C-alpha positions as CSV (number, residue, x, y, z in Angstrom):
1,M,0.0,0.0,0.0
2,A,2.8,2.3,0.5
3,S,3.6,2.1,-3.2
4,T,0.1,3.1,-4.1
5,T,0.3,6.2,-1.9
6,A,3.6,7.2,-3.5
7,A,2.1,6.7,-6.9
8,Q,-0.9,8.9,-6.0
9,Q,1.3,11.6,-4.7
10,T,3.4,11.7,-7.9
11,V,0.2,11.7,-10.0
12,D,-1.3,14.5,-7.9
13,V,1.7,16.8,-8.1
14,P,1.8,16.9,-11.9
15,A,-1.9,17.5,-12.1
16,K,-1.6,20.5,-9.8
17,S,1.3,22.0,-11.7
18,G,-0.5,21.5,-15.0
19,K,-3.5,23.4,-13.8
20,L,-1.4,26.1,-12.4
21,K,0.6,26.5,-15.6
22,R,-2.7,26.7,-17.6
23,I,-4.0,29.4,-15.2
24,I,-0.8,31.4,-15.5
25,V,-0.7,31.1,-19.3
26,I,-4.4,32.3,-19.5
27,A,-3.7,35.1,-17.1
28,L,-0.6,36.2,-19.1
29,I,-2.6,36.1,-22.4
30,A,-5.4,38.2,-20.8
31,V,-2.8,40.8,-19.5
32,V,-1.1,41.0,-22.9
33,A,-4.4,41.4,-24.7
34,A,-5.6,44.1,-22.3
35,G,-2.2,45.9,-22.7
36,A,-2.5,45.7,-26.5
37,A,-6.0,47.1,-26.4
38,A,-5.0,49.9,-24.1
39,A,-2.0,50.8,-26.3
40,G,-4.2,50.7,-29.4
41,M,-6.8,53.0,-27.9
42,Y,-4.0,55.4,-26.7
43,F,-2.5,55.7,-30.2
44,F,-5.9,56.0,-31.9
45,L,-7.0,58.8,-29.6
46,L,-3.6,60.5,-29.9
47,K,-3.8,60.3,-33.7
48,H,-7.2,62.0,-33.7
49,G,-6.2,64.6,-31.2
50,V,-8.5,63.5,-28.4
51,G,-5.9,62.4,-25.9
52,N,-3.6,65.5,-25.9
53,G,-6.3,67.8,-24.5
54,K,-5.9,70.3,-27.3
55,P,-8.7,70.6,-29.9
56,V,-7.8,69.9,-33.4
57,P,-8.0,73.2,-35.4
58,P,-10.3,73.1,-38.4
59,P,-8.7,73.2,-41.8
60,P,-8.1,76.8,-43.1
61,P,-10.9,78.1,-45.3
62,P,-10.0,78.4,-49.0
63,P,-8.6,81.7,-50.1
64,P,-11.2,84.2,-51.4
65,V,-11.6,84.9,-55.1
66,F,-11.3,88.6,-56.2
67,F,-13.3,89.4,-59.3
68,A,-12.4,92.8,-60.8
69,L,-15.1,94.6,-62.8
70,D,-14.2,97.1,-65.6
71,P,-14.2,100.8,-64.3
72,M,-17.5,102.7,-64.9
73,T,-18.1,106.3,-65.4
74,V,-21.6,107.9,-64.8
75,N,-23.1,111.3,-64.6
76,L,-24.5,112.1,-61.2
77,L,-27.7,113.9,-60.3
78,S,-26.8,117.6,-59.6
79,D,-28.3,121.0,-60.1
80,D,-25.7,122.0,-62.7
81,G,-25.4,118.6,-64.4
82,Q,-21.6,118.8,-64.3
83,H,-20.7,116.1,-61.8
84,Y,-19.7,112.6,-62.6
85,L,-18.4,109.5,-60.8
86,R,-15.7,107.1,-62.0
87,V,-15.6,104.0,-60.0
88,G,-13.7,100.7,-60.1
89,L,-15.0,97.7,-58.3
90,S,-13.7,94.4,-57.2
91,L,-15.9,91.7,-55.7
92,K,-14.7,89.4,-52.9
93,L,-16.2,86.0,-53.6
94,A,-16.2,82.7,-51.8
95,D,-15.2,80.5,-54.8
96,G,-14.8,80.4,-58.5
97,K,-18.3,79.1,-59.2
98,V,-19.8,82.4,-58.1
99,Q,-17.4,84.2,-60.4
100,E,-18.6,82.1,-63.4
101,A,-22.2,82.8,-62.6
102,L,-21.5,86.5,-62.4
103,T,-19.5,86.5,-65.7
104,Q,-22.4,84.9,-67.5
105,H,-24.8,87.7,-66.4
106,M,-22.3,90.6,-66.4
107,P,-24.1,92.9,-68.9
108,E,-27.2,92.8,-66.7
109,I,-25.2,93.4,-63.5
110,R,-23.3,96.3,-65.0
111,S,-26.6,97.8,-66.1
112,R,-28.0,97.6,-62.6
113,I,-24.9,99.2,-61.2
114,L,-24.8,102.0,-63.7
115,L,-28.5,102.8,-63.2
116,D,-28.1,102.9,-59.5
117,L,-25.0,105.1,-59.6
118,S,-26.6,107.6,-62.0
119,N,-29.3,108.2,-59.4
120,K,-26.8,109.4,-56.7
121,H,-26.0,113.0,-55.7
122,P,-22.4,114.0,-55.3
123,E,-23.0,115.1,-51.7
124,D,-24.1,111.5,-50.8
125,L,-20.8,110.1,-51.9
126,Q,-18.5,112.5,-50.3
127,T,-18.5,111.0,-46.8
128,L,-17.1,107.7,-45.7
129,D,-20.5,106.6,-44.5
130,G,-21.9,107.4,-47.9
131,K,-19.3,105.2,-49.5
132,H,-20.0,102.3,-47.1
133,A,-23.7,102.6,-47.8
134,L,-23.1,102.6,-51.5
135,A,-20.9,99.4,-51.2
136,Q,-23.7,97.7,-49.3
137,E,-26.3,98.8,-51.8
138,L,-24.2,97.5,-54.7
139,K,-23.7,94.2,-52.9
140,T,-27.5,93.8,-52.7
141,L,-27.9,94.7,-56.4
142,I,-25.2,92.2,-57.5
143,E,-26.6,89.4,-55.3
144,K,-30.1,89.8,-56.7
145,P,-30.9,86.8,-59.0
146,T,-31.0,87.6,-62.7
147,D,-33.6,84.9,-63.4
148,A,-36.4,84.0,-61.1
149,S,-35.4,80.3,-61.4
150,E,-31.8,80.8,-60.3
151,P,-30.7,81.1,-56.6
152,P,-29.0,84.4,-55.6
153,V,-25.2,84.5,-55.6
154,H,-23.3,85.4,-52.5
155,V,-20.8,88.3,-52.6
156,E,-18.8,88.6,-49.4
157,E,-17.8,92.2,-50.0
158,V,-17.8,95.0,-52.6
159,L,-14.4,96.8,-52.7
160,F,-13.7,100.1,-54.4
161,T,-10.5,100.1,-56.4
162,E,-11.1,103.5,-57.9
163,F,-13.4,106.3,-56.7
164,V,-13.5,109.7,-58.3
165,V,-16.3,112.2,-57.8
166,Q,-15.9,115.4,-59.9
């Protein structure tokens, strides 16, 4: 019987160490997998700017398009009829598509501008406020659709490149 007890002890010892090895291997695999997942999340968040605490700046807007119109000369309303205005305009646009739309309808737009300018008094255009009001008025005229079926164009700003009242 002594030999059976010794055989049972040797059989029990390898069984315990086999279970222990299995538990250690499973635990190591779990720790390595958790570490890999944590490292993957860290690098993913770092790449997308979430982990560093600084917000990612938006991409810069595209540069504006400047569209120069030919200079215009008009007679102004005055008592003596001897005053005129020579004006050069540039339009600040968001993109080239707006410029194409304006180019297609330029004769009508120039006509609108000339008719509006010819109804101005020289005194109205002498002050800085008068010039700002004129720029806003011209912007509204240019943005107005030429056809009822077309959407209005967007002009960011009307800039004066030449302005002579005489």
